[in-house]
LUMKE-926249 format. One record per residue: residue in one letter; chain; z, x, y of N, C-alpha, C in turn. Coordinates in Angstrom, 1 decimal. Each point is the difference from the previous one (the first is absolute). Example, Ala and Ser with C-alpha at 12.3 -4.5 7.8 and 13.67 -1.06 7.14 Angstrom:
# residues 2
- A,A,7.8,13.2,-5.7,0.0,-0.9,1.2,0.0,0.9,1.2
- S,A,-0.7,-0.4,1.1,0.0,0.9,1.1,0.8,-0.8,1.1
# end
This chain:
# residues 65
- M,A,1.7,-18.9,-10.5,0.6,1.3,0.3,-0.1,0.1,1.5
- N,A,1.1,0.3,0.7,0.0,0.2,1.4,0.4,1.4,0.3
- Q,A,-0.6,0.5,1.0,0.3,1.4,0.5,0.0,-0.1,1.5
- K,A,1.0,0.5,0.6,0.1,0.1,1.5,-0.5,1.3,0.5
- L,A,-1.0,0.0,0.9,-0.5,1.2,0.6,0.1,-0.1,1.5
- N,A,-0.1,1.2,0.6,0.1,0.0,1.5,-1.3,0.3,0.6
- M,A,-0.4,-0.9,0.9,-1.3,0.2,0.7,0.3,0.4,1.4
- V,A,-0.7,1.1,0.5,0.1,0.4,1.3,-1.3,-0.5,0.7
- Y,A,0.1,-0.6,1.2,-1.2,-0.6,0.6,0.0,0.2,1.5
- W,A,-1.2,-0.1,0.6,-0.1,0.1,1.4,-1.3,-0.7,0.4
- K,A,-0.1,-0.3,1.3,-1.2,-0.7,0.6,-1.0,1.1,0.4
- G,A,-1.1,0.0,-0.6,-1.1,0.9,0.4,-0.8,-0.6,1.2
- E,A,-1.1,0.6,0.3,-0.8,-0.6,1.1,-0.4,-1.4,-0.3
- K,A,-0.4,-0.3,-1.2,-0.5,-1.4,-0.3,0.8,-0.7,-1.1
- Y,A,0.6,0.8,-1.0,0.6,-0.6,-1.1,1.4,0.5,-0.2
- W,A,0.8,-0.7,-0.8,1.3,0.5,-0.4,-0.3,0.9,-1.2
- V,A,0.7,1.1,0.0,-0.3,1.0,-1.1,1.4,0.3,-0.7
- G,A,-0.1,0.2,-1.3,1.3,0.2,-0.7,-0.2,0.9,-1.2
- K,A,1.0,0.6,-0.5,0.0,0.7,-1.2,1.4,-0.1,-0.7
- L,A,0.0,0.2,-1.3,1.3,-0.1,-0.8,0.6,1.4,0.0
- L,A,1.3,0.1,0.4,0.7,1.3,0.1,0.1,0.6,-1.4
- E,A,0.2,-0.9,-1.0,0.1,0.5,-1.4,-1.3,0.5,-0.6
- Y,A,-1.1,-0.5,0.5,-1.4,0.3,-0.4,-0.8,0.2,1.2
- P,A,0.1,1.2,0.6,-0.7,0.2,1.3,-1.5,0.0,-0.1
- D,A,-0.6,0.1,-1.2,-1.4,-0.1,-0.1,-0.5,-1.4,0.2
- I,A,0.9,-1.0,-0.1,-0.4,-1.4,0.1,0.2,-0.4,1.5
- M,A,-1.2,-0.2,0.6,0.0,-0.3,1.5,-1.1,-1.0,0.2
- T,A,0.3,-1.0,0.9,-1.0,-1.0,0.2,0.2,-0.6,1.4
- Q,A,-0.7,-1.0,0.4,0.1,-0.6,1.3,-0.2,-1.5,-0.1
- G,A,0.3,-0.7,1.1,-0.2,-1.5,0.1,0.0,-0.4,1.4
- E,A,-0.6,-1.2,0.3,-0.1,-0.5,1.3,1.4,-0.5,0.5
- T,A,0.8,-0.4,-1.0,1.4,-0.5,0.3,0.9,0.8,-0.9
- I,A,1.3,-0.1,0.3,1.0,0.6,-0.9,0.0,-0.7,-1.4
- N,A,-0.2,-1.3,0.0,-0.1,-0.7,-1.3,-1.2,0.5,-0.8
- E,A,-1.1,0.1,0.6,-1.2,0.5,-0.7,0.2,1.4,-0.4
- L,A,0.7,0.9,0.8,0.3,1.3,-0.4,0.9,0.0,-1.3
- E,A,1.0,-0.8,0.0,0.9,-0.1,-1.2,-0.8,-0.4,-1.2
- E,A,-0.9,-1.0,0.1,-0.8,-0.4,-1.1,-0.9,1.1,-0.5
- N,A,-0.6,0.7,0.9,-0.9,1.1,-0.3,0.7,1.1,-0.7
- I,A,1.2,0.3,0.5,0.8,1.2,-0.6,0.5,-0.4,-1.4
- R,A,0.3,-1.3,-0.2,0.4,-0.4,-1.4,-1.2,0.1,-0.9
- D,A,-1.2,-0.5,0.5,-1.2,0.2,-0.9,-0.3,1.4,-0.3
- A,A,0.1,0.9,1.0,-0.3,1.4,-0.2,1.0,0.6,-1.0
- F,A,1.3,-0.4,0.1,0.9,0.5,-1.0,-0.3,-0.4,-1.4
- L,A,-0.4,-1.3,-0.2,-0.3,-0.5,-1.3,-1.3,0.7,-0.5
- L,A,-0.9,0.2,0.8,-1.2,0.7,-0.4,0.3,1.4,-0.6
- M,A,0.9,0.7,0.7,0.5,1.3,-0.4,0.8,-0.1,-1.3
- A,A,0.9,-0.9,-0.1,0.9,-0.1,-1.1,-0.8,-0.5,-1.3
- M,A,-1.0,-0.8,0.2,-0.8,-0.5,-1.1,-1.2,0.8,-0.4
- D,A,-0.2,1.1,0.7,-1.2,0.8,-0.2,0.0,0.5,-1.5
- N,A,-1.2,-0.2,-0.7,-0.2,0.4,-1.4,0.9,-0.9,-1.0
- V,A,0.5,-1.1,0.5,0.7,-0.9,-1.0,-1.0,-1.1,-0.4
- P,A,-0.2,-0.2,-1.3,-0.9,-1.0,-0.5,0.4,-1.4,0.4
- A,A,-1.0,-0.9,0.1,0.3,-1.4,0.3,1.0,-0.7,-0.9
- E,A,0.0,0.4,-1.3,0.9,-0.6,-0.9,1.2,1.0,-0.1
- H,A,1.1,-0.2,0.7,1.1,0.8,0.0,1.3,-0.8,0.0
- Q,A,1.1,0.7,-0.3,1.3,-0.7,0.0,0.9,0.8,1.0
- I,A,1.0,-0.8,0.5,1.0,0.6,0.9,1.4,-0.2,-0.6
- K,A,0.8,1.1,0.0,1.3,-0.1,-0.5,1.0,0.7,1.0
- E,A,1.0,-0.7,0.4,1.0,0.6,0.9,0.9,1.0,-0.7
- L,A,0.2,1.1,0.5,0.8,1.1,-0.5,1.2,0.3,0.9
- E,A,1.1,0.2,-0.5,1.1,0.4,0.8,0.1,1.6,-0.2
- M,A,0.0,0.6,1.2,0.1,1.5,0.0,1.4,0.4,0.4
- K,A,0.6,0.9,-0.8,1.3,0.5,0.4,-0.2,1.4,0.6
- I,A,0.5,0.1,1.2,-0.2,1.3,0.7,1.4,0.5,0.5
# end
């Protein structure tokens, strides 16, 4: 399952800092932009999988809006 999200990012005093526009509570940092991207993916997965048991299934759904 793929989902495209928008990350806004900037260079802080020491690290690159970024957050997801669609989930503004998800914010992290990295020494490089690549590390920032990895960290924000990890943070998103932690949020998305919170309270999901280790034995779970995933099913793709088509949403009509």
